[in-house]
N, C-alpha and C positions, 0 to 999 in steps of 0.2 A: 158744926161750930168748932169742934176741936182743932181741925186743921187751920182754921183762921186764927185761933188763939196762939198756936205755935208760931205764927207769922207776925205777932203783935208788934215786935220791935221794927219790922220792916214798914209798918204803917205809921208808927210814931216812935221815934228813937227815945223819947222821954215818957214812954208808956207808964213806967213805974212811979212817975211823979203825980199821978192822979188823972190820967187821960180817961175821958168818958166816951163811950160809943153805945148807940142803941143796937138792936139785933141786925137791922139792915146795914148799919154802918160797918159791921164786920166784913161784909163782902162787897161793899161799894166804895169804901174810902180808897183814895189813890195812894199807893205806896209812897213813902216820903221821898225817896230818891228820885222818883219820877216827877213828883210835885215840884221838887227843887229845879229840875231841868226845865219844866214848863214855865215856872216863874221867871227864870232867866230870859226865856224867849219873849215873855209877855211884859217886860219892863215898860211902865207907863206912869203917868201921873195918877190917873184914876182907872181902876179895873173893876168890873162887875163879875162876881162869881154867882151865876144865876141859880145854881142848885148846890148850895155850899155843903149840905149834909153835915157831917161832924167836923168839918173845918180843915181837913188835910191840905187842900189847895189854898184856901184863904190865908192860912198861916204863912205859907211860903210866899204868896203874893205880897204879904205885908213886909217882907224883907227886901223886895225889889221894886215895889210901887209906893207912891206917896200916900195913896188912900185906896182902901178896898171896901167895896159894897158887897156884903155877903147876904144872900137871900135864901130863905127856905120856907116852905109852907108849914113844915112840921115844927112845933115849938120845942119838942124834945131834942130834935137834932140841933136846933139853934142854941139850946142850952148847952149841949155838948160842945158845940163849936166855940161858944164864948169861953167856956171853961178851959178848953184846950188851947185857945189863943192866949189866955192868961198864963198858962204854964210855959208857953214859949216866949212870953214877954212882949207880945205884939197886940194885945187887946185894944190898946188906944189907937191903933192905926186902922182898925176895922169897924165899919158901921154895920151892925147886924140888923136885918130887917125881916120880920116874919110876914110873909105874904106870898101871893101868887105872882110869879115872874111875868106871866102874860098880862096881868092887870097892871102891874107896876111899870112895865117897860115904857109906856108912853110918857112917863114922868121922869125917866132916868136919863142922865148924860154921863158918858164915859169915853175913854180913849180906846179901851179894849173890853170885849165881853168874852168871858170864859164859860163854855158850856160843857157840863158833865152831868146830863140828866140821868135818871134811873134807866138801867138797861133791862128792866123787867126781871131781875133776880138772876142767880147764878146759872140758870138753865140756858142762858143765851149762848153759851159756848157750845152747846150741843147742836145748834143750827148750822147747816152747811154755809149759809150766807145770812148775815144779820141785816134785816130790812129796816131802814130808818123810818119808814112809814108806819109799820105795824108793831115793831118790837119795843119802841120807846113810847111810854105813855105821853099822850099829847102830840104825837107825830114829830119825829126828829127833824123833818124838813120844815114843818111849821115853826118849831122852836127856833131854827136858824133864821127864818124869815123875820120873826119878831125881833131877834137880836140885831139883824142887819139894819133895822130902822134906827137903831141907836148909833151904830158904828159899823163900817165895813171890816174893821179889824177884829176878827173872831178866831178864837182857838177852840177847837172842838175835840173833846176826849172821847174816843169811840172804841168799841170792841175790835179786836184784831181781825175778826171775820166780817166786818162791815162791807157791804157792796161798794166796790170802788167807783162804779159808774154813778151811783147816787151821790157819793162824796164829791165827785167832780162837777156834777150838775148843780150843786149848791152854789158854785162860784158864778153861775150865770153865763150867758152868751159872751164869749171872748174873755171870760175871767179865768183866773188861775188859782190853784191852791197847792200847798205843799203837804205831802203825807209823810210823816215821820214815824217809822216803826220803832217802838220802844221795847227794848229787851231788858230783862232783869235776871241776873244769874244765868244768862244764856238762853232764856226762854222768852219768846215773843209774848208780851203782856197786853199791849194795847196800841192804838194809833193816836198820835197827836196830829191833828189836821189844822193847818194855818191858812187864813184868808186875809185879803187886804194887804196892809203894809207889814204884816207879820211874815209874809212870804219872803224867803231869801231867794232873790232872782237868780243867783249864781248856782243854786242847787236844784233847780226845777228839772233839769235833764237827767238827774241821777236819783236812784232809789236811796232814800235816807234811812239810816239805821242808827239808833241811839242806844249804845250798850252801856248799861249802868251796873 
């Protein structure tokens, strides 16, 4: 935990103003600069953050979207997210829902769905290839399929070692996706994968690298 604490300001620049995180949040929250970049790409009227955790992404979505629906099964994480959104002054733009995304999905409507499900803990990085089927609780491909019934416009935040063939197959026959490699201080941190209208058609032929 000590190494995560030293990085606290990269997770939340306003950490000293009362930010709350549970134990899992320390190694699962999206670094703030990455969340800002993702939010810019996901500008929409309504966006769903299907696994909001302690709120790092939901907060930034509230700056670029008219309404954010932030969902989490864990009431502790949702309490942290609400508190953190209040610190950033965007609580009123976020609807916090405690519940199971799989059960809620049939009742939801949105322009974009953002997926950042649990990656199974920090040990994911030790795998040579991250398998969407087995390493994400609930099956990462199943999560995508549920989200795609809401909208084809999906942003998927995934480990840097995710199987690229699995990522591509999610787009379906004849479909496309855009894989953006996100770097922080020169180190590859994660992949932002975009589907539907979030794909930039002019960049599909190139490897995308976002240096933050």
